[in-house]
C-alpha positions in Angstrom: -4.4 4.8 -20.2 -6.9 6.5 -23.2 -7.7 3.9 -25.6 -10.1 4.9 -28.9 -11.0 1.9 -29.7 -13.0 1.1 -26.3 -13.8 5.0 -26.5 -15.7 4.8 -29.9 -17.2 1.7 -28.6 -18.9 3.5 -25.7 -19.8 6.2 -27.5 -21.4 3.9 -30.2 -23.3 2.0 -27.4 -25.4 5.2 -26.8 -28.3 5.5 -28.2 -29.1 8.2 -30.8 -31.2 10.3 -28.2 -29.0 11.3 -25.6 -26.1 11.5 -28.1 -28.2 14.6 -29.8 -29.3 15.4 -26.4 -25.3 15.2 -25.4 -24.7 17.2 -28.4 -27.5 20.0 -27.5 -26.3 20.5 -23.9 -22.1 20.2 -24.6 -22.8 22.0 -28.2 -25.0 24.4 -27.6 -26.8 25.3 -24.6 -23.7 25.1 -22.6 -21.7 27.0 -24.5 -24.9 30.1 -24.6 -24.5 29.7 -20.9 -21.3 29.9 -20.5 -21.0 32.7 -23.2 -24.0 35.4 -21.5 -22.7 34.3 -18.1 -18.8 35.7 -19.2 -20.9 38.5 -21.2 -22.5 39.6 -18.1 -19.6 40.0 -15.9 -17.4 41.9 -18.9 -20.5 44.2 -18.9 -20.5 44.3 -15.3 -17.1 45.6 -14.8 -17.6 47.9 -17.3 -20.7 49.6 -15.7 -18.5 49.9 -13.1 -15.4 51.2 -14.2 -17.9 54.0 -16.3 -19.1 54.7 -13.0 -15.9 55.0 -11.4 -15.2 57.4 -14.0 -17.3 59.1 -13.8 -17.9 60.0 -9.8 -14.2 60.1 -10.4 -15.3 62.7 -13.2 -18.2 64.1 -10.8 -15.5 64.8 -7.4 -13.2 66.1 -9.8 -15.4 68.8 -11.3 -16.8 69.9 -8.2 -13.4 70.0 -5.9 -12.3 72.0 -8.9 -15.1 74.3 -8.4 -14.7 74.8 -4.7 -10.9 75.0 -4.7 -12.1 78.1 -7.8 -14.9 79.5 -4.7 -11.8 79.2 -1.9 -8.9 80.2 -4.5 -11.3 83.4 -5.4 -11.2 84.1 -1.7 -7.7 84.1 -0.7 -6.8 86.5 -3.4 -9.5 89.2 -2.2 -8.7 88.4 1.7 -4.3 89.4 0.6 -5.7 91.9 -1.3 -8.1 93.9 1.4 -5.0 92.5 3.9 -2.6 94.7 1.6 -4.2 97.7 2.0 -2.1 100.3 3.9 -5.0 102.2 4.6 -6.7 100.1 6.4 -4.2 99.0 8.1 -2.9 102.9 8.9 -6.9 103.7 10.6 -7.6 100.2 12.1 -3.8 100.5 14.1 -4.2 104.1 15.0 -5.4 104.8 19.0 -8.4 106.2 19.3 -9.4 109.1 22.4 -13.1 109.0 22.3 -15.6 107.2 19.7 -16.3 110.9 18.3 -13.0 110.2 16.5 -12.9 106.3 15.4 -16.4 106.9 13.9 -14.9 110.9 11.7 -12.6 108.2 10.9 -14.4 105.7 10.8 -16.5 108.0 7.8 -12.9 109.1 5.8 -11.6 105.8 5.3 -13.3 103.1 6.5 -17.1 102.8 5.7 -17.2 101.6 2.4 -14.1 99.8 1.9 -15.4 96.2 3.2 -19.0 96.5 1.7 -17.8 96.7 -2.2 -16.5 93.7 -2.2 -19.1 91.6 -1.7 -21.2 93.4 -4.2 -18.5 92.5 -6.3 -18.1 88.4 -5.5 -21.3 86.8 -5.3 -18.9 84.1 -3.3 -19.0 85.5 -0.7 -21.2 86.5 1.5 -19.3 88.0 4.6 -16.2 90.2 5.3 -15.2 91.2 9.0 -12.0 92.5 9.9 -11.7 91.9 14.3 -8.9 93.7 15.8 -7.7 94.4 19.9 -8.0 97.9 19.5 -9.7 98.9 22.2 -10.1 102.9 20.9 -12.9 101.7 18.2 -16.2 100.8 18.0 -17.0 97.7 17.5 -19.9 97.5 14.3 -20.3 97.0 10.3 -17.2 95.1 9.8 -14.8 96.0 12.2 -15.0 93.9 15.7 -13.4 94.5 18.4 -12.1 90.9 19.4 -12.4 92.2 23.4 -15.9 93.1 23.5 -16.3 89.4 21.9 -14.8 87.2 23.6 -16.2 83.6 23.3 -17.3 84.4 21.1 -14.9 83.7 18.1 -13.7 79.7 18.2 -12.3 80.3 14.8 -9.7 81.8 16.4 -8.9 78.1 17.5 -7.4 77.9 13.8 -4.3 79.5 14.1 -3.3 78.4 17.8 -0.7 75.9 17.0 0.1 76.2 13.3 1.9 78.2 10.9 0.7 80.4 8.1 -1.3 83.5 8.1 -4.1 82.1 5.9 -6.2 79.7 6.8 -9.7 78.1 6.0 -11.7 76.7 8.7 -15.2 75.6 9.2 -17.5 76.6 12.1 -20.3 77.6 13.7 -21.1 81.0 15.0 -22.4 81.6 17.4 -23.1 85.6 17.8 -26.2 86.6 18.8 -27.6 88.6 16.3 -25.6 86.7 13.1 -25.6 83.4 14.3 -25.1 80.2 12.5 -22.6 77.7 11.1 -19.6 79.4 8.7 -16.8 78.5 6.1 -13.7 81.1 6.0 -11.2 82.2 4.9 -9.3 84.0 7.9 -5.7 86.1 7.7 -4.1 88.0 10.3 -3.0 91.1 8.3 0.5 91.7 10.0 1.6 92.7 6.6 3.2 96.9 7.7 5.8 96.5 11.0 4.8 100.1 11.1 1.4 99.4 11.2 0.8 95.8 13.6 1.0 97.8 17.1 -2.5 96.2 17.2 -3.5 92.3 16.8 -5.9 92.6 13.6 -7.5 89.6 11.6 -9.8 89.5 8.5 -12.2 86.9 8.0 -14.5 86.5 4.8 -17.3 84.2 4.8 -17.7 81.9 2.0 -21.5 82.0 0.2 -23.6 78.9 1.4 -26.0 78.8 -1.5 -22.9 78.8 -3.4 -21.7 75.9 -2.1 -24.9 74.2 -1.5 -25.1 74.2 -5.7 -22.1 72.8 -5.4 -22.3 69.5 -3.4 -26.1 69.2 -4.6 -25.9 69.2 -8.2 -25.1 65.8 -8.3 -27.4 65.2 -5.8 -29.9 62.5 -7.8 -26.9 60.1 -7.6 -24.1 61.1 -5.5 -23.2 61.5 -2.4 -20.9 64.9 -1.4 -18.9 65.2 2.0 -16.4 68.0 2.4 -13.6 67.4 5.2 -11.6 69.4 6.6 -8.3 69.2 7.8 -9.8 67.9 11.2 -11.4 65.2 9.8 -14.9 66.5 10.6 -18.0 66.3 7.8 -17.8 69.8 6.9 -20.5 69.6 4.5 -23.0 65.9 3.5 -25.1 67.1 0.2 -28.1 64.8 2.0 -28.7 67.1 4.0 -28.7 71.2 3.4 -27.2 72.1 6.5 -23.1 72.5 8.4 -21.7 69.9 10.1 -18.6 71.1 12.2 -19.6 69.9 16.0 -18.2 66.1 15.6 -15.3 64.6 14.7 -15.7 61.8 12.4 -12.8 58.8 11.6 -15.8 57.2 9.9 -17.5 57.8 6.9 -20.8 57.9 7.4 -22.4 55.7 4.4 -27.0 56.5 3.3 -28.5 54.4 5.9 -31.1 52.8 2.9 -28.0 51.1 1.5 -25.4 48.7 3.2 -22.3 49.8 1.0 -21.4 52.0 -2.0 -18.5 53.0 -4.5 -16.4 55.3 -2.4 -13.7 57.8 -3.7 -11.3 60.4 -1.9 -10.4 64.1 -3.7 -8.4 66.2 -1.3 -9.0 69.8 -2.5 -4.6 71.2 -2.8 -1.8 71.5 -2.1 -1.5 74.8 -0.2 -1.1 75.3 3.0 -4.3 76.9 4.1 -6.0 74.0 2.7 -3.6 71.2 3.7 -5.9 68.1 5.1 -9.1 69.6 3.7 -10.8 66.4 1.3 -14.5 66.1 -0.9 -15.6 62.3 -0.1 -18.1 60.9 -3.0 -20.1 58.1 -2.6 -21.8 57.1 -5.3 -25.3 55.8 -5.2 -25.0 52.0 -5.6 -29.2 51.7 -6.5 -28.1 54.3 -9.4 -25.4 51.1 -10.3 -27.7 48.2 -9.2 -30.5 49.6 -11.8 -28.1 49.8 -14.4 -26.9 46.2 -13.8 -30.6 44.8 -13.4 -31.0 46.8 -16.8 -28.0 45.0 -17.8 -28.3 41.3 -16.6 -32.5 41.8 -18.3 -30.8 42.7 -21.7 -28.2 39.0 -21.4 -30.8 37.4 -19.8 -33.6 38.0 -23.3 -30.2 37.2 -25.0 -30.1 33.7 -23.8 -33.3 32.9 -23.7 -33.3 34.4 -27.5 -30.4 32.4 -28.3 -31.2 28.9 -26.7 -35.3 29.3 -27.5 -34.2 29.6 -31.5 -31.7 27.1 -31.5 -33.6 24.8 -29.1 -36.7 24.9 -31.4 -34.4 24.2 -35.1 -32.8 21.3 -33.3 -36.1 20.2 -31.9 -37.5 20.0 -35.1 -34.1 18.0 -37.2 -34.4 16.0 -34.7 -37.5 14.5 -34.7 -37.1 14.4 -38.6 -33.9 11.7 -37.8 -35.6 10.8 -34.9 -39.3 9.4 -36.3 -37.8 8.0 -39.6 -34.7 6.0 -37.6 -36.6 4.6 -35.3 -39.3 3.4 -37.5 -36.1 2.1 -39.3 -35.6 0.4 -36.4 -38.7 -1.2 -35.1 -39.6 -2.7 -38.8 -36.0 -4.4 -39.3 -37.1 -5.8 -35.9 -40.3 -7.4 -36.9 -38.3 -9.2 -39.9 -37.5 -11.5 -37.2 -40.5 -12.1 -36.6 -41.0 -13.0 -40.4 -43.0 -9.6 -40.8 -42.0 -8.0 -43.4 -44.1 -4.7 -43.4 -43.1 -1.5 -45.7 -42.7 1.7 -44.1 -45.6 4.0 -44.4 -43.3 7.1 -43.8 -42.5 10.4 -46.0 -39.4 9.5 -46.8 -37.2 12.4 -47.6 -34.9 12.9 -49.7 -31.9 12.6 -47.2 -29.4 9.4 -46.5 -32.2 7.9 -43.5 -34.9 8.4 -46.7 -33.0 6.2 -49.1 -32.4 3.7 -46.7 -36.1 3.6 -46.3 -37.0 3.4 -49.7 -34.1 0.8 -50.1 -35.6 -1.1 -46.8 -39.3 -0.9 -48.4 -38.5 -2.5 -51.7 -36.4 -5.2 -49.7 -39.4 -6.1 -47.8 -41.3 -5.9 -50.8 -39.4 -8.1 -53.0 -38.7 -10.9 -49.9 -43.0 -11.1 -49.5 -43.0 -11.5 -52.8 -40.3 -14.4 -52.4 -42.1 -15.8 -48.7 -44.9 -16.5 -51.0 -43.4 -17.4 -54.3 -41.0 -20.1 -52.6 -43.5 -21.3 -50.2 -44.8 -24.1 -52.1 -41.6 -25.9 -53.4 -39.9 -25.6 -49.9 -43.1 -27.4 -48.1 -42.7 -29.9 -50.9 -38.8 -30.1 -50.6 -39.5 -30.7 -47.4 -41.7 -33.7 -47.4 -39.7 -35.9 -49.8 -36.9 -35.1 -46.7 -39.4 -36.5 -44.8 -40.0 -39.6 -46.9 -36.7 -40.0 -47.3 -35.9 -39.4 -43.2 -38.6 -42.2 -43.3 -37.5 -44.5 -46.0 -33.8 -44.4 -44.8 -35.2 -45.8 -40.7 -37.2 -48.8 -42.5 -33.7 -49.3 -45.0 -31.4 -49.2 -41.3 -34.9 -51.5 -39.7 -34.1 -53.8 -42.6 -31.0 -54.0 -42.2 -31.3 -54.6 -38.3 -34.1 -57.4 -38.1 -32.6 -60.2 -40.2 -29.0 -59.8 -38.8 -30.7 -60.1 -35.4 -33.1 -63.2 -36.2 -29.9 -65.0 -38.2 -27.6 -64.6 -35.3 -30.3 -65.7 -32.7 -31.2 -68.3 -34.4 -27.9 -69.4 -34.5 -27.5 -69.1 -31.3 -30.4 -71.8 -31.0 -28.7 -74.0 -32.9 -25.3 -74.7 -31.1 -27.3 -74.6 -27.9 -30.4 -77.2 -29.0 -27.1 -79.5 -30.2 -25.1 -79.2 -27.3 -28.3 -79.7 -24.6 -30.3 -82.1 -27.0 -33.3 -79.5 -27.3 -33.2 -78.6 -23.9 -34.4 -75.1 -21.4 -35.2 -74.2 -25.2 -38.8 -73.2 -23.7 -37.6 -69.8 -22.1 -35.1 -69.0 -25.0 -38.1 -69.6 -26.9 -40.3 -67.7 -25.3 -37.9 -63.8 -25.5 -36.1 -65.0 -28.7 -40.5 -64.1 -29.2 -40.5 -61.6 -27.6 -38.1 -60.5 -28.8 -39.2 -59.9 -32.3 -42.2 -59.2 -32.0 -40.7 -55.8 -30.6 -38.5 -55.5 -33.9 -41.6 -56.4 -35.7 -44.3 -53.6 -33.6 -45.1 -51.3 -36.1 -45.5 -48.6 -32.9 -43.9 -45.4 -31.9 -40.0 -45.1 -32.7 -39.6 -43.4 -29.0 -40.0 -45.0 -26.3 -39.4 -45.5 -23.1 -35.9 -46.3 -21.2 -37.4 -48.3 -18.4 -39.1 -50.3 -22.6 -35.6 -50.9 -24.3 -33.8 -51.6 -21.2 -36.2 -54.5 -20.3 -36.0 -56.0 -24.1 -32.5 -55.6 -23.7 -32.0 -57.5 -20.5 -34.2 -60.2 -22.8 -31.5 -59.6 -25.4 -28.9 -60.8 -22.6 -30.6 -63.7 -20.7 -30.6 -65.9 -24.6 -26.7 -65.0 -24.6 -26.6 -66.3 -20.9 -28.5 -69.7 -22.3 -25.3 -69.5 -24.9 -23.2 -68.8 -22.6 -24.2 -70.6 -19.6 -22.0 -69.3 -16.5 -19.4 -68.4 -18.3 -21.0 -64.5 -18.7 -22.3 -62.3 -16.6 -24.4 -58.8 -16.5 -25.3 -56.3 -15.3 -27.5 -52.7 -15.1 -26.7 -49.6 -13.0 -29.4 -46.8 -13.9 -30.4 -43.7 -12.6 -34.1 -44.1 -11.6 -34.7 -40.2 -13.1 -33.9 -41.4 -16.3 -36.6 -44.4 -16.8 -39.5 -42.5 -18.6 -37.2 -41.0 -20.7 -38.0 -41.6 -24.9 -34.9 -43.1 -26.8 -34.5 -44.6 -30.5 -36.1 -48.3 -30.4 -33.1 -51.2 -29.9 -30.7 -47.7 -29.5 -29.6 -50.2 -26.5 -29.9 -53.7 -27.7 -28.2 -53.4 -30.8 -25.2 -52.0 -29.1 -25.3 -54.2 -26.2 -26.0 -57.0 -29.3 -22.5 -55.9 -30.9 -20.5 -56.5 -27.7 -21.7 -59.5 -27.4 -20.9 -60.0 -31.1 -17.2 -58.8 -31.6 -16.2 -58.2 -27.8 -16.7 -61.6 -26.3 -17.2 -64.4 -28.8 -13.5 -64.9 -28.9 -12.7 -65.1 -24.6 -13.0 -67.8 -23.2 -14.0 -67.3 -20.0 -15.1 -64.6 -17.5 -17.8 -63.1 -20.0 -19.1 -59.3 -19.0 -21.2 -57.3 -19.7 -21.8 -53.6 -18.1 -25.5 -51.6 -18.9 -24.8 -47.5 -17.4 -27.9 -45.0 -18.0 -27.6 -41.0 -16.1 -29.0 -38.2 -16.2 -25.6 -35.7 -15.4 -24.9 -31.8 -17.1 -28.2 -32.0 -18.4 -27.9 -34.6 -20.9 -28.9 -38.1 -20.6 -25.4 -40.7 -20.8 -26.1 -44.3 -21.3 -23.1 -46.5 -22.4 -22.3 -50.2 -22.8 -19.2 -51.6 -21.5 -18.0 -55.8 -22.4 -14.3 -56.7 -21.6 -13.7 -57.9 -24.5 -10.7 -58.9 -27.0 -11.2 -54.7 -27.9 -9.7 -52.7 -30.7 -6.8 -51.0 -32.1 -6.5 -47.1 -32.6 -6.2 -48.6 -36.2 -9.6 -50.3 -36.4 -11.4 -48.3 -33.9 -10.9 -45.4 -36.1 -12.4 -47.4 -38.7 -15.6 -48.8 -37.1 -15.9 -45.2 -36.4 -15.3 -44.4 -40.3 -18.0 -47.0 -40.9 -20.5 -46.2 -38.3 -20.6 -42.6 -39.7 -21.4 -43.7 -43.4 -23.8 -44.6 -45.4 -23.4 -47.3 -46.2 -20.7 -49.5 -44.4 -21.5 -52.8 -45.6 -22.8 -55.9 -44.0 -19.7 -55.0 -40.4 -21.0 -53.6 -36.9 -24.8 -53.3 -38.8 -26.1 -52.3 -34.9 -23.1 -49.6 -34.2 -24.1 -47.9 -38.0 -28.0 -48.4 -37.4 -27.9 -46.5 -33.7 -25.4 -43.7 -34.6 -26.9 -43.5 -37.6 -30.9 -43.0 -35.7 -29.6 -40.4 -33.5 -28.2 -37.6 -35.9 -31.6 -38.4 -37.5 -33.8 -38.2 -34.6 -31.3 -34.9 -32.8 -29.5 -33.1 -35.5 -26.1 -34.2 -35.7 -26.4 -32.4 -31.1 -26.0 -35.8 -29.3 -22.2 -37.7 -29.2 -22.2 -41.0 -30.0 -18.6 -42.6 -29.1 -16.3 -45.9 -28.7 -13.6 -46.4 -26.9 -11.7 -49.9 -27.3 -7.9 -50.9 -26.6 -6.2 -54.2 -27.0 -7.0 -57.4 -24.5 -9.1 -54.9 -22.2 -12.8 -54.5 -24.0 -14.8 -51.6 -25.2 -16.9 -49.0 -24.5 -19.8 -48.2 -26.3 -22.1 -45.1 -25.6 -24.4 -41.8 -26.2 -25.6 -38.6 -24.8 -28.5 -37.0 -25.5 -28.8 -33.2 -23.9 -31.8 -33.8 -22.2 -34.1 -30.4 -23.8 -33.7 -32.6 -27.4 -35.4 -35.2 -25.0 -38.0 -33.1 -24.1 -38.3 -31.3 -27.4 -38.9 -35.2 -29.5 -41.2 -35.7 -27.1 -43.6 -33.2 -27.4 -43.3 -34.0 -30.9 -44.5 -37.7 -30.6 -46.9 -35.6 -28.2 -48.4 -33.6 -31.0 
């Protein structure tokens, strides 16, 4: 499911450099590429469409000219075939050649030759007949005398119509070659149809060549007859009528091309004839290459100019933002250095000016307040020392009073017996309390003096009192505040066990657990109600708690002062079951205090 807030958060996590790159690629470079690709495709399609249109027009023009040339020849052949005098003279039977030559000179001699000079699109006109009485020569020939040399006669075999357009190869010894001719049957007059007569009008090859070669620079034209034979190829100046082909040959230097087929007409004599145009793709590819180069230049220009402008704007923005970010990071190291850079008048320039003003002001304030701060810290230090001294002064008389009272009771009961050991332990304890040494001592040393105190209490209570220690060996060298354990043991003996008649017991535990030193003092005394426990805890945390529970308050306050409130102090108690008092100090704080003591 799309969540706008999460999406915006991901956007905010992207560095500015990559945001600008994304903007550049998505909003500048990609649109330029897409637009130019689209424009190239459209331009290529337009080139192809235009070339196809030019090809179509060229084929239609060539086809129209060829058709005009053919229709002119067809009209001429019909005009000659309808000449009654020619039909009558050719249908006579002559007794001898002399009689034919007389008729030839009188009627036939100039009847056909005059057309070749009048019609430049026609190269020759001939009439063929099976009348053996005439003599072959000039424009008139006997079919029998030319047996096997008239391939065009096959055009009428099995086909309807009296007029045909034929392409063939003339095998006459004197006038051999390839021909395109309009062939007609001269059977218009029934009275003159004793003999078969055929009219052949040969088209002028030079005229056909000129039509076919007109577009030779870029367009190849193929003239195909009604038998699917390539009659004329603009790439070859000679007729090609010997091989039938259903496959249109293509230029050998190109593998493909644009091909258009156009029929010459629907008349019976020309039906099946067509003109096929094959465009030379080199020209089209040259146009494509020119378009591609133009588009590439356009794309390069349209990409390079915005890239330069965006790069200039990006450098102006990114350089100043980076410098601002680096100088702001230095503030965390208390290095208030102004930014030495051309600020500018935009929003980033305003931020830089504000930052420089802030850095100068903070630097000035630090210098002005520095001495006052040092003075204040010295005063606070003196205050803490005075407070610690006051706490010590409260503890020492209190402990001395309790100890002397115990000695008094023991001396009364025992008649001053076994006092020597008690006095010895007492003297050691007094020396410890009055010592001016370090405030932090190893745990093993603190537990040693605590054991001396418990030995005095053991002397006091006799067999009715027991104590035990459970200490983690790795904790022995940890340094803790002086008398922090002894005062808790003293408090347990005075308030917890004194009211109990027998089976008094105290247990001291010191362990390393969860990256902290945990010290507890547990007794099986009378315990406390919940309300009383809350009062004791409030008294321990207060600055003035009277003369009750001085030891607990002393330990709690010193832990708070030494470890900046990060040491945990705890009291658990149940009526009739006993009380457990303890504290936890993080090991890292113990290590820090030890390093301070070392300095």
